[in-house]
Backbone as CSV, one residue per row, in Angstrom:
resi,resn,N_x,N_y,N_z,CA_x,CA_y,CA_z,C_x,C_y,C_z
1,MET,-40.114,135.414,-56.288,-38.710,135.171,-56.012,-38.470,133.658,-55.978
2,PRO,-37.443,133.139,-56.695,-37.206,131.689,-56.723,-36.760,131.148,-55.370
3,VAL,-37.127,129.935,-55.127,-36.738,129.260,-53.897,-35.249,128.911,-53.981
4,LEU,-34.516,129.093,-52.900,-33.082,128.830,-52.878,-32.759,127.399,-53.277
5,ALA,-33.579,126.443,-52.859,-33.318,125.036,-53.166,-33.263,124.785,-54.672
6,GLU,-34.011,125.565,-55.442,-33.998,125.403,-56.894,-32.655,125.802,-57.490
7,LYS,-31.884,126.613,-56.785,-30.606,127.115,-57.279,-29.424,126.260,-56.839
8,GLN,-29.666,125.241,-56.036,-28.579,124.411,-55.540,-28.094,123.449,-56.613
9,HIS,-26.804,123.183,-56.581,-26.225,122.174,-57.472,-26.096,120.883,-56.690
10,ARG,-26.595,119.811,-57.263,-26.444,118.498,-56.640,-25.219,117.834,-57.235
11,PHE,-24.292,117.436,-56.374,-23.082,116.763,-56.807,-23.336,115.265,-56.947
12,THR,-22.713,114.669,-57.939,-22.751,113.215,-58.056,-21.652,112.643,-57.159
13,VAL,-21.715,111.360,-56.924,-20.671,110.695,-56.150,-19.319,110.887,-56.839
14,GLU,-19.290,110.778,-58.160,-18.032,110.950,-58.896,-17.474,112.361,-58.723
15,GLU,-18.324,113.374,-58.800,-17.862,114.761,-58.584,-17.347,114.947,-57.156
16,TYR,-18.040,114.351,-56.222,-17.645,114.407,-54.813,-16.250,113.811,-54.627
17,HIS,-16.001,112.666,-55.264,-14.685,112.028,-55.179,-13.620,112.867,-55.878
18,MET,-13.987,113.499,-56.992,-13.039,114.370,-57.701,-12.630,115.550,-56.811
19,MET,-13.578,116.100,-56.052,-13.266,117.201,-55.140,-12.290,116.729,-54.062
20,GLY,-12.479,115.521,-53.589,-11.567,114.965,-52.594,-10.169,114.803,-53.156
21,ARG,-10.078,114.247,-54.365,-8.770,114.063,-55.000,-8.092,115.393,-55.304
22,ALA,-8.888,116.422,-55.580,-8.338,117.744,-55.905,-7.910,118.508,-54.654
23,GLY,-8.184,117.948,-53.469,-7.767,118.595,-52.230,-8.747,119.614,-51.681
24,ILE,-9.956,119.632,-52.215,-10.963,120.568,-51.708,-11.332,120.225,-50.270
25,PHE,-11.353,118.933,-49.983,-11.595,118.483,-48.610,-10.266,118.072,-48.012
26,HIS,-10.040,118.438,-46.765,-8.882,117.965,-46.018,-9.205,116.552,-45.545
27,GLU,-8.200,115.709,-45.382,-8.467,114.319,-44.998,-9.170,114.204,-43.652
28,ASP,-9.079,115.225,-42.817,-9.761,115.197,-41.523,-11.172,115.797,-41.568
29,ASP,-11.576,116.349,-42.714,-12.926,116.900,-42.832,-13.935,115.768,-42.706
30,ARG,-14.923,115.991,-41.879,-15.967,114.987,-41.693,-17.217,115.440,-42.446
31,VAL,-17.330,114.949,-43.680,-18.481,115.277,-44.523,-18.982,114.005,-45.188
32,GLU,-20.245,114.043,-45.616,-20.802,112.939,-46.377,-21.744,113.511,-47.430
33,LEU,-21.989,112.741,-48.465,-22.842,113.177,-49.564,-24.223,112.555,-49.414
34,ILE,-25.240,113.403,-49.282,-26.623,112.952,-49.144,-27.459,113.704,-50.178
35,ASP,-28.076,112.987,-51.077,-28.920,113.582,-52.123,-28.191,114.673,-52.906
36,GLY,-26.895,114.481,-53.128,-26.123,115.437,-53.906,-25.619,116.629,-53.126
37,LEU,-25.927,116.700,-51.845,-25.479,117.809,-50.995,-24.370,117.328,-50.074
38,ILE,-23.375,118.158,-49.883,-22.264,117.824,-48.989,-22.662,118.282,-47.590
39,ILE,-22.804,117.321,-46.707,-23.330,117.562,-45.362,-22.201,117.387,-44.344
40,PRO,-21.979,118.407,-43.494,-20.977,118.226,-42.433,-21.488,117.230,-41.400
41,MET,-20.579,116.416,-40.899,-20.926,115.435,-39.873,-20.571,116.005,-38.500
42,SER,-21.293,115.588,-37.494,-21.042,116.046,-36.126,-19.724,115.492,-35.609
43,PRO,-19.080,116.237,-34.706,-17.878,115.690,-34.056,-18.239,114.436,-33.272
44,ILE,-17.271,113.561,-33.132,-17.495,112.299,-32.424,-17.031,112.450,-30.979
45,GLY,-17.944,112.216,-30.038,-17.616,112.295,-28.625,-17.331,110.927,-28.025
46,ASP,-16.886,110.921,-26.771,-16.508,109.677,-26.097,-17.610,108.612,-26.068
47,PRO,-18.865,108.952,-25.720,-19.899,107.908,-25.694,-20.107,107.271,-27.078
48,HIS,-20.028,108.083,-28.116,-20.183,107.585,-29.489,-19.032,106.651,-29.846
49,VAL,-17.818,107.074,-29.569,-16.636,106.243,-29.840,-16.745,104.922,-29.095
50,ASP,-17.110,104.991,-27.832,-17.224,103.787,-27.015,-18.243,102.814,-27.614
51,CYS,-19.398,103.321,-28.013,-20.445,102.465,-28.560,-20.008,101.837,-29.885
52,VAL,-19.425,102.628,-30.775,-18.964,102.092,-32.064,-17.894,101.026,-31.836
53,ASN,-16.979,101.280,-30.922,-15.940,100.284,-30.625,-16.529,98.998,-30.057
54,ARG,-17.535,99.120,-29.187,-18.183,97.941,-28.614,-18.874,97.115,-29.698
55,ILE,-19.612,97.793,-30.575,-20.312,97.092,-31.658,-19.308,96.442,-32.602
56,ASN,-18.260,97.173,-32.944,-17.220,96.627,-33.817,-16.644,95.342,-33.225
57,ARG,-16.292,95.388,-31.960,-15.708,94.213,-31.297,-16.683,93.031,-31.297
58,LEU,-17.940,93.294,-30.937,-18.954,92.232,-30.931,-19.083,91.582,-32.305
59,PHE,-19.169,92.405,-33.325,-19.367,91.880,-34.671,-18.142,91.132,-35.181
60,VAL,-16.959,91.693,-34.970,-15.743,91.031,-35.462,-15.574,89.666,-34.798
61,LEU,-15.765,89.606,-33.493,-15.574,88.342,-32.776,-16.594,87.275,-33.161
62,ARG,-17.819,87.688,-33.499,-18.872,86.698,-33.758,-19.152,86.442,-35.228
63,LEU,-18.749,87.334,-36.105,-19.200,87.207,-37.487,-18.113,86.860,-38.497
64,ASP,-16.859,86.822,-38.079,-15.799,86.454,-39.003,-15.904,84.960,-39.282
65,PRO,-15.920,84.492,-40.463,-15.727,85.128,-41.773,-17.037,85.380,-42.528
66,LYS,-18.172,85.418,-41.826,-19.467,85.549,-42.491,-19.732,86.942,-43.051
67,ALA,-19.015,87.951,-42.513,-19.223,89.333,-42.950,-17.956,90.136,-42.689
68,ILE,-17.799,91.197,-43.455,-16.737,92.170,-43.215,-17.353,93.283,-42.382
69,VAL,-16.671,93.687,-41.317,-17.128,94.783,-40.479,-16.402,96.044,-40.949
70,SER,-17.161,96.998,-41.423,-16.615,98.260,-41.926,-17.043,99.373,-40.980
71,VAL,-16.071,100.112,-40.444,-16.349,101.144,-39.446,-16.108,102.532,-40.035
72,GLN,-17.159,103.337,-40.009,-17.130,104.735,-40.438,-16.517,104.909,-41.827
73,ASN,-16.915,104.027,-42.731,-16.517,104.092,-44.134,-17.761,104.309,-44.988
74,PRO,-17.588,104.793,-46.215,-18.747,105.103,-47.052,-19.475,103.877,-47.592
75,VAL,-20.746,104.104,-47.898,-21.597,103.140,-48.600,-22.280,103.934,-49.718
76,ARG,-22.156,103.455,-50.950,-22.789,104.147,-52.076,-24.224,103.657,-52.212
77,LEU,-25.158,104.584,-52.022,-26.575,104.245,-52.135,-27.090,104.421,-53.559
78,ASN,-26.583,105.440,-54.237,-26.976,105.744,-55.615,-25.971,106.755,-56.167
79,ASP,-26.259,107.362,-57.281,-25.319,108.303,-57.897,-25.169,109.609,-57.128
80,TYR,-26.047,109.867,-56.149,-26.025,111.145,-55.430,-25.865,111.015,-53.917
81,SER,-25.733,109.814,-53.412,-25.621,109.642,-51.960,-24.562,108.615,-51.599
82,GLU,-23.639,109.050,-50.740,-22.606,108.161,-50.215,-22.355,108.532,-48.749
83,PRO,-23.280,108.126,-47.880,-23.108,108.416,-46.455,-21.986,107.579,-45.844
84,GLN,-21.617,107.938,-44.623,-20.592,107.199,-43.891,-21.183,106.733,-42.564
85,PRO,-21.896,105.614,-42.603,-22.493,105.095,-41.370,-21.422,104.655,-40.376
86,ASP,-21.827,104.463,-39.146,-20.867,104.111,-38.097,-20.324,102.697,-38.251
87,VAL,-21.190,101.734,-38.482,-20.759,100.340,-38.653,-21.610,99.725,-39.762
88,VAL,-20.956,98.977,-40.653,-21.675,98.289,-41.721,-21.149,96.865,-41.802
89,LEU,-22.054,95.925,-41.902,-21.683,94.541,-42.197,-21.898,94.340,-43.684
90,ILE,-20.827,93.962,-44.383,-20.928,93.749,-45.821,-20.592,92.302,-46.165
91,ARG,-21.048,91.891,-47.318,-20.782,90.525,-47.790,-19.279,90.287,-47.822
92,PRO,-18.832,89.090,-47.430,-17.393,88.841,-47.270,-16.582,88.903,-48.559
93,ASN,-17.205,88.815,-49.696,-16.450,88.833,-50.949,-16.382,90.217,-51.587
94,LYS,-16.848,91.259,-50.908,-16.892,92.608,-51.463,-15.569,93.326,-51.233
95,ALA,-15.076,93.980,-52.273,-13.886,94.828,-52.168,-14.280,96.239,-52.560
96,GLY,-13.595,97.230,-52.013,-13.886,98.622,-52.343,-15.110,99.136,-51.615
97,VAL,-15.587,100.295,-52.076,-16.756,100.914,-51.456,-17.986,100.055,-51.736
98,PRO,-18.655,99.593,-50.683,-19.839,98.767,-50.913,-21.012,99.600,-51.428
99,HIS,-21.874,98.935,-52.178,-23.142,99.512,-52.608,-24.234,98.923,-51.720
100,ALA,-25.419,99.464,-51.798,-26.517,99.005,-50.932,-26.725,97.499,-51.009
101,GLU,-26.579,96.912,-52.197,-26.819,95.466,-52.349,-25.741,94.614,-51.682
102,ASP,-24.626,95.220,-51.297,-23.545,94.504,-50.610,-23.726,94.500,-49.095
103,VAL,-24.659,95.297,-48.595,-24.842,95.504,-47.159,-25.768,94.448,-46.567
104,LEU,-25.341,93.863,-45.457,-26.175,92.942,-44.690,-26.882,93.683,-43.550
105,LEU,-26.172,94.625,-42.934,-26.687,95.417,-41.824,-25.922,96.726,-41.782
106,LEU,-26.617,97.794,-41.471,-26.003,99.112,-41.332,-26.397,99.654,-39.964
107,VAL,-25.432,100.224,-39.229,-25.694,100.735,-37.878,-25.306,102.208,-37.802
108,GLU,-26.209,103.017,-37.295,-25.940,104.424,-36.983,-26.021,104.579,-35.476
109,VAL,-25.003,105.193,-34.887,-24.989,105.492,-33.454,-25.275,106.977,-33.322
110,ALA,-26.267,107.334,-32.510,-26.718,108.720,-32.468,-26.869,109.241,-31.048
111,LYS,-26.364,110.430,-30.860,-26.640,111.181,-29.639,-27.267,112.500,-30.070
112,THR,-26.495,113.332,-30.752,-27.019,114.618,-31.221,-27.629,114.520,-32.614
113,THR,-27.400,113.419,-33.321,-27.859,113.291,-34.709,-29.075,112.383,-34.859
114,LEU,-29.746,112.046,-33.789,-30.839,111.077,-33.848,-31.919,111.478,-34.853
115,ALA,-32.381,112.709,-34.815,-33.436,113.144,-35.738,-32.952,113.062,-37.184
116,PHE,-31.726,113.494,-37.459,-31.188,113.436,-38.818,-31.072,111.989,-39.293
117,ASP,-30.566,111.131,-38.432,-30.420,109.729,-38.804,-31.784,109.099,-39.119
118,ARG,-32.757,109.347,-38.261,-34.071,108.712,-38.435,-34.875,109.333,-39.576
119,GLU,-34.822,110.655,-39.715,-35.679,111.335,-40.687,-35.046,111.495,-42.064
120,VAL,-33.726,111.525,-42.130,-33.049,111.744,-43.412,-32.366,110.472,-43.903
121,LYS,-31.503,109.900,-43.080,-30.701,108.775,-43.554,-31.491,107.467,-43.662
122,VAL,-32.266,107.123,-42.664,-32.998,105.849,-42.681,-33.910,105.733,-43.908
123,PRO,-34.694,106.759,-44.275,-35.511,106.623,-45.486,-34.678,106.402,-46.753
124,ARG,-33.508,106.997,-46.822,-32.649,106.808,-47.987,-32.059,105.396,-48.020
125,TYR,-31.750,104.863,-46.839,-31.279,103.475,-46.778,-32.387,102.531,-47.266
126,ALA,-33.621,102.801,-46.861,-34.746,101.964,-47.289,-34.935,102.043,-48.803
127,ALA,-34.928,103.252,-49.332,-35.129,103.428,-50.777,-34.038,102.734,-51.586
128,ALA,-32.826,102.663,-51.027,-31.712,102.002,-51.718,-31.759,100.484,-51.560
129,GLY,-32.584,100.000,-50.644,-32.723,98.555,-50.457,-31.824,97.953,-49.396
130,VAL,-31.265,98.773,-48.496,-30.473,98.222,-47.389,-31.431,97.391,-46.530
131,PRO,-31.144,96.089,-46.364,-32.137,95.195,-45.747,-32.426,95.445,-44.271
132,GLU,-31.444,95.954,-43.534,-31.649,96.136,-42.090,-30.774,97.281,-41.605
133,VAL,-31.375,98.152,-40.786,-30.661,99.283,-40.195,-30.957,99.302,-38.709
134,TRP,-29.891,99.489,-37.910,-30.061,99.703,-36.474,-29.654,101.137,-36.171
135,VAL,-30.500,101.854,-35.433,-30.150,103.183,-34.943,-30.043,103.075,-33.430
136,VAL,-28.821,103.242,-32.935,-28.554,103.150,-31.508,-28.694,104.545,-30.921
137,SER,-29.652,104.735,-30.032,-29.863,106.023,-29.384,-29.121,106.043,-28.054
138,LEU,-28.060,106.827,-27.993,-27.282,106.929,-26.761,-28.036,107.697,-25.682
139,GLU,-28.924,108.573,-26.076,-29.717,109.340,-25.110,-30.760,108.471,-24.418
140,ASP,-31.365,107.563,-25.170,-32.480,106.776,-24.658,-32.124,105.335,-24.308
141,ASP,-30.846,104.953,-24.523,-30.393,103.589,-24.219,-31.247,102.517,-24.900
142,HIS,-31.523,102.721,-26.179,-32.232,101.689,-26.918,-31.757,101.652,-28.361
143,VAL,-32.168,100.602,-29.059,-31.825,100.431,-30.466,-33.130,100.268,-31.238
144,VAL,-33.301,101.079,-32.281,-34.450,100.925,-33.156,-33.970,100.154,-34.384
145,VAL,-34.672,99.073,-34.694,-34.306,98.196,-35.805,-35.331,98.384,-36.920
146,TYR,-34.812,98.649,-38.111,-35.650,98.826,-39.301,-35.387,97.659,-40.243
147,ARG,-36.471,97.036,-40.719,-36.362,95.904,-41.642,-37.459,96.007,-42.705
148,LYS,-37.293,95.246,-43.761,-38.233,95.182,-44.874,-38.302,96.533,-45.603
149,PRO,-37.204,96.860,-46.330,-37.133,98.156,-47.008,-38.013,98.238,-48.244
150,GLY,-38.417,99.455,-48.536,-39.168,99.747,-49.749,-39.001,101.208,-50.096
151,PRO,-39.514,101.635,-51.234,-39.343,103.031,-51.657,-39.953,104.041,-50.693
152,ALA,-40.966,103.631,-49.942,-41.629,104.547,-49.002,-41.077,104.429,-47.581
153,GLY,-40.055,103.604,-47.363,-39.478,103.436,-46.029,-39.443,101.973,-45.637
154,TYR,-39.190,101.734,-44.371,-39.151,100.368,-43.851,-40.531,99.975,-43.351
155,ASP,-40.943,98.748,-43.664,-42.249,98.260,-43.230,-42.240,97.787,-41.782
156,GLU,-41.056,97.484,-41.255,-40.956,96.985,-39.886,-40.027,97.886,-39.085
157,GLU,-40.506,98.304,-37.921,-39.708,99.121,-36.994,-39.902,98.548,-35.595
158,LEU,-38.806,98.082,-35.004,-38.848,97.455,-33.687,-37.898,98.186,-32.749
159,GLN,-38.243,98.254,-31.484,-37.371,98.904,-30.507,-36.912,97.886,-29.471
160,PHE,-35.606,97.902,-29.186,-35.009,96.999,-28.206,-34.295,97.827,-27.146
161,GLY,-34.491,97.455,-25.890,-33.856,98.168,-24.792,-32.899,97.276,-24.021
162,ARG,-32.383,97.811,-22.948,-31.486,97.040,-22.090,-32.186,95.753,-21.648
163,GLY,-31.404,94.683,-21.554,-31.950,93.390,-21.179,-32.477,92.591,-22.360
164,GLU,-32.481,93.188,-23.544,-32.967,92.493,-24.736,-31.813,92.250,-25.708
165,ALA,-32.049,91.351,-26.652,-31.037,91.019,-27.664,-31.658,91.116,-29.049
166,ILE,-30.814,91.417,-30.029,-31.255,91.589,-31.411,-30.528,90.577,-32.294
167,THR,-31.277,89.912,-33.144,-30.709,88.996,-34.123,-30.645,89.709,-35.465
168,ILE,-29.540,89.546,-36.161,-29.396,90.114,-37.492,-30.149,89.210,-38.455
169,GLU,-31.112,89.777,-39.150,-31.977,88.967,-40.004,-31.190,88.181,-41.058
170,ALA,-30.142,88.770,-41.642,-29.361,88.087,-42.682,-28.385,87.057,-42.111
171,LEU,-28.145,87.107,-40.798,-27.190,86.200,-40.160,-27.769,85.619,-38.875
172,PRO,-28.905,84.928,-38.947,-29.547,84.433,-37.729,-28.694,83.432,-36.966
173,GLU,-27.813,82.725,-37.672,-26.952,81.742,-37.021,-25.973,82.383,-36.031
174,ALA,-25.777,83.694,-36.109,-24.879,84.394,-35.187,-25.514,84.585,-33.813
175,GLY,-26.813,84.347,-33.702,-27.498,84.514,-32.427,-27.809,85.965,-32.137
176,GLY,-28.248,86.220,-30.936,-28.640,87.575,-30.545,-27.491,88.400,-30.012
177,PHE,-27.546,89.693,-30.275,-26.559,90.646,-29.757,-27.236,91.480,-28.682
178,ALA,-26.736,91.403,-27.468,-27.342,92.080,-26.331,-27.177,93.591,-26.441
179,VAL,-28.263,94.298,-26.266,-28.225,95.764,-26.270,-27.265,96.251,-25.197
180,ASP,-27.270,95.595,-24.034,-26.361,95.992,-22.944,-24.904,95.943,-23.354
181,ASP,-24.544,94.999,-24.238,-23.156,94.876,-24.690,-22.751,96.010,-25.628
182,MET,-23.737,96.680,-26.235,-23.441,97.790,-27.147,-23.319,99.111,-26.412
183,LEU,-24.045,99.241,-25.312,-24.099,100.509,-24.569,-23.149,100.478,-23.384
184,ARG,-22.801,101.667,-22.911,-21.982,101.768,-21.699,-22.716,101.179,-20.507
185,PRO,-21.993,100.517,-19.623,-22.650,99.957,-18.409,-23.229,101.067,-17.535
């Protein structure tokens, strides 16, 4: 008996966008395209909203005009993946949907999606060449930083907790961002 995965159709980013334009998705549908599959996204709760807003504020206040802060918008990784990370810092001269080479830093905030973010999304970000990814764990009050991407994943994985600060590798002149400032007091 054939495996079900062999029977799946993988959508391209262009097909995914065509479905959106055709009204297959409602504008409030929370979905993203990963490896050609349309994946439902988890509902956003108060702690998640609070953390994304805190990070957005920190980045906008400290990084303008060095980067554009994009919140919960898509990033095209390849022809089959266009996830919607929580916060992305993109090069200031980029217009439209950024590609992996336009990204300076990508941030995922996770409470219920931690395993999916770490096991599914982070390896795809590495394979696409996203230089730095932060995964903020709301359950554990820490941030895991991934750097030095390659086809097999990130070569560097660092963990930062409360009382520590993280410097963005592509923007060291911005100084450190305190983990405490990203998380709820």
